[in-house]
N, C-alpha and C positions, 0 to 999 in steps of 0.2 A: 638698153645700153648703147652708147655711141660707138660708131665703127672705129676699129683700131687705127691709130695714127701711124701710117707706114714710115713717114719721115722720122718721127720720134723713135720708133722701134729700131730703125737702122742706126740712128745717132747713138742710142744707148749701147747697141752692140759694138759700134766702132770705138766708143769710149772704153768699154770694158776690155775689148781685145787689145787695144793699144796699151792700157795699163798692164795687162798680163804679159805682153811681149816685152814691154819696157822693164818690168821687174825680173823677168827671166834673163834678160840681157844683163841687168845690174848684178844678178847673182853670178852669172858667168864671168863678168869682169872682176868681181870680187875674188872668185876662184883663181883668176889669173894675176891677182895682186895689183890690178890697176886701180882698185878702190881699197882704201884702208879704213881703219877705225870701225865703228859700229855700222851695221847695215841691217835694217829691219824691213823685210819685204811684205807686200800687201796681197800676194797671190791668194785668191779665194774670197776676198772681201770686197771685190770690185763693185758689186751691186750697191753697196751702201754709198760710196762716194759718187758713183754715176747717178744713182737715183736721186740723191739730194741735190746735186749740182744742176740736174735737169729742171728742178722746181725753183731754183733760186734766180734772183736778179743780181748778178754780180756787179752791176753798176752802182748798187747801193747796199748790197748785203756783204757780210764779212765771214771769213772762215778761219778757224783756228783748230789745231790738232796737236797730237803728241808726236812721238818719235817715229811711228810707222806712217810717214807722211808723203811718200812719193805719189801714191795714188790720189790723195786729196789734192796735191799740188797740180797734177795733170788735169784733174777734173775741174779745178778752178781756172784753168786756161793758161797756166804758166808755160813758158817756153821749155820744151823737153830738152833742148840743147843746153840751156842754162842749168837745168836740173842735173843732167848727166855730168856736166862740167863741175858742178858742185860736188857730186859724188867722187869725181876724180881729184878733187882738191885744187882745181885750176882757178886762175884769176877771173875767168869769164863766167864762173858759176854765179848763181843767184845771190849767194852770200860771200862772193869774192873768194871762194875756196876755203873760208874759215870755219864754216859750219858743218859741212859734210852731210851725211844721210839724215841726221835728226833735225837739221835747222834750215829747211827750205823756207824761203820768204820772198814775197813780192807785194809791196805795199800798193803798187798801181793796180794789181789784179785783186786787191783786197784779200790776199792770203797772208795772214800774219803768223805763220809758223804752224808747225815744226817746233816742239819743245822737248828737250831731253829729260826734264824732271817729271816723274810720274804724277799726272793730275794737275801740274802747274798751269796748264793752259786754261783750266776751267774758271778760276777767278779772274784771269786776264780777260777771257772772253766776256765774262759778266761785266767787266769794266767797259769793254768795247760797246756792249749793248746799252750800258748806261750813257755813254757818249752819244750813241745814236738817238736815244730818247731825248737827251738834253738838247741836241742840235736839231731835233725834229727832222731827221733825214728820211724817215719812212722805211728805213732798212731794218733788217734783222741780222742777228749773228747766229751762226751754227758752229757749235764746238763739238769735236769728236774726241772720244777717249775710250780706253779699253776697260774690260771688266776688272783688270788689276788696279785701275785708278778709282773705281767707284767707291771704295772704302776709305779713301783719303778724306780727312776732315774738311779740306778746302771744297770738296764736292758738296757736302752738306751745307756749309756756310754759303756757298754760291747760290744754291737753290733757294735758301731762305731769303737772301737779299733780292734775288730775282723776283720772288713773289711779292715781297714787301714793297719793292719799288716798281712793280709791274713792268719788267724789262722785256724787250723784244728779243728773246734768246731761246734757242732750241738746243737742249743738251742731248747729244747722241752717244749712247754707250754702245760701242761695237763689241758685243760679247762674242769673242772668238773662242771662248770656252777654256782658254788656258792663259793664266797670268804667269808669264815666263814658263815655269815647268809645273805649276800647281793648278789643278782643276778648280774652276770657279765655285763648284759646289762644296769644296772642302773649306772654303774661307768665307762663305756668305751665309747669313742666317736665313735668307730667303732665296728661292731659286727663280724668282721673277723680279728683276731689278726695276721694272716699270712701276712696281708697287711702292717703291721708295718715294715716288712723286707725291703720294697722298699725305705723307708726313708734313709736307710743306704747302699743301693746298693747291697743287698744280696738277695738270693732267699728265698721266703716264700712259704709254702704249707699247706693247710688245709686238715686234714686227719680224717677219721672216726676212732676215738680212741676206738670204741667198736668192731672192726674187726681186729683181730690179724694178719691176712694175709695182709690186707691193710696197717697196721702199718709196718709190716716187709718190704714190697715193698718200702714204703716211706723211711724207715731207710736205706735200701741198697743204694738208690739214694743219700740220704743226706750224708751218710758216704763216698761214693765215691767222692762227691764234696768236702767234708771237707778235705779229704786226699790230694786234689789238691790245698789246700789253699783257698777254697771257702766256707766260713761259711754259714750255713743254719738255718732258723727259721722254725720249725714245730709247727703248732697248732693241737694237737690231741684232738678232741672234744669227751669227755667222760662223765662219770657220777659216782658220789660216792653214794653207797647205804646207807652208815652209815652217822652219823652226822659229822660235821667238826672235832670234837674230841669226846671222850667218854662222856664228860660233856655237849654235845650239845643237847638240847631238841627238836631241829628241827621244831620249830613252824613257820618258814618262808616258808615251803613248805608243800604241801598236801601229804597225803598217796597215793592218786590216781596218783600223779606225779611219785612218787618212783616206784609204781607198774607198771606203763606204761614203765618206763625205764628198769625194770627188764625183760620185754619181749625182750629187746635188749641185754640181758646178753652176754658178750663176750665169755663165755664158750659154751653157747648154739649156738651162731652163728658159732663158729668153728665146733661144733659137726654136725650142719646141713650141713656145707660144706663137712665134711668128709663123711657123709651119701650120699650126692649127688655124690661124687667122688668114692663111693663104697669102702671106706676105713674103715667103721665102724665095730666094733666088740664088742658086749656087754660084753663078758667075759674079753676082754683086758681092757675095760673101767672100769669094776668092780675091776680088779686087780690093775689098776692105783690108783683108789680111795682108795683101802685098803692100798696100800703102802704109800700113802700120809698121811692117818690117822695114820698109824704106826709111821712114821717119826715125825709127830706133837706130838704124845703121848710121844715118846722118848725124844723130845725136852723139854716138860714140866717136865718129870721125872728128866732129867738132871738138869734143872733149880731149881727144888725144892730141889734136893739133894746137890746142890752147896752151899758153905758157903758164908756168907755175907762178904763184904770187912772189913779187920781189920782196926782199928782206924788209924794206922800209914800210911795207904795208902792215907789218906787225903793229905799228903805232897809229894806224888809221882805223876809222869806224869805231872808236872807243866811246865817244860821246855822240849823242844825237845832235843833229843840226837844229836850226831854228824853225824848220818847217813844222806846222801843226799837223797832228795825226789826221783829223777830219778835214783839214783845210777849209774851215767855215768861212763863208763870205759875209755873214752877218750874225747878229746875236751877241751875247755876252762874251763868248770865247773869242770871237773875232775882234771885239773891242779891246779885250785884254791883251791881244797880240799886237796892238798898234802902239 
């Protein structure tokens, strides 16, 4: 085995700590009524977004996800200030304050949402992968969705088309084990979602979604396959520490269950691996934590200081402009745009 990459390990830790602190602050701001509407937090699932993003090339790859999207947006490199401002409904938000928690978006960062409809991002992402293949960009698309979305018809249609058209797409089911308030085992005919891949002739893999290093390894394999026109389905078995949304009383699960899963915290698992590899440094960890707290505080300050959208912006951003999605410089799509 090769020696552990200290720089990578510390980067993964920094990413997960930042996601966790950002979400904790978002929950606090929601409680103070600074954030309205829906708000779905990512606490506990950080290893999936961090692991996959570390294996991606965001210069050519794309990410799409559902409504639990703050962590994915941060992992994709979006500006945390713009994310927090969006949560606050301010004009400086990434969707100009019109989308809120479920509609993070940054085309320049190749992060295409954030989607409030369960499973709706799956066929959209398949279309993005089709565009990547058509334009020969060499990129791949990663689409995240929850266990509650895997039984949507669009999921099965998308996998079928991805196989038929040999698309560069990785489908990532973040199985946090609760679809709103219903256990995934009560609504699924199988208890290993990765097996569903075989129905469409693609590769499926069950991954420990609480271990960021395991996720990264799986992501590297999946992306390598996808770039060769071999779509992959990943089930990342994870767990959310917070409710389905901020309005969820969580009466469907016990406090003991949550506490037991907190012993498998993805940040602690990585820290244990770093200590075993003799990479741990208390001072550096404290510095990372302080930097994350500083960035989160700056994001809140920015959001609070930003103005609310003016009334006339209600009529803006209704139709797309003339800019092409992939901005091709050559090929059929470029010629069609002339």
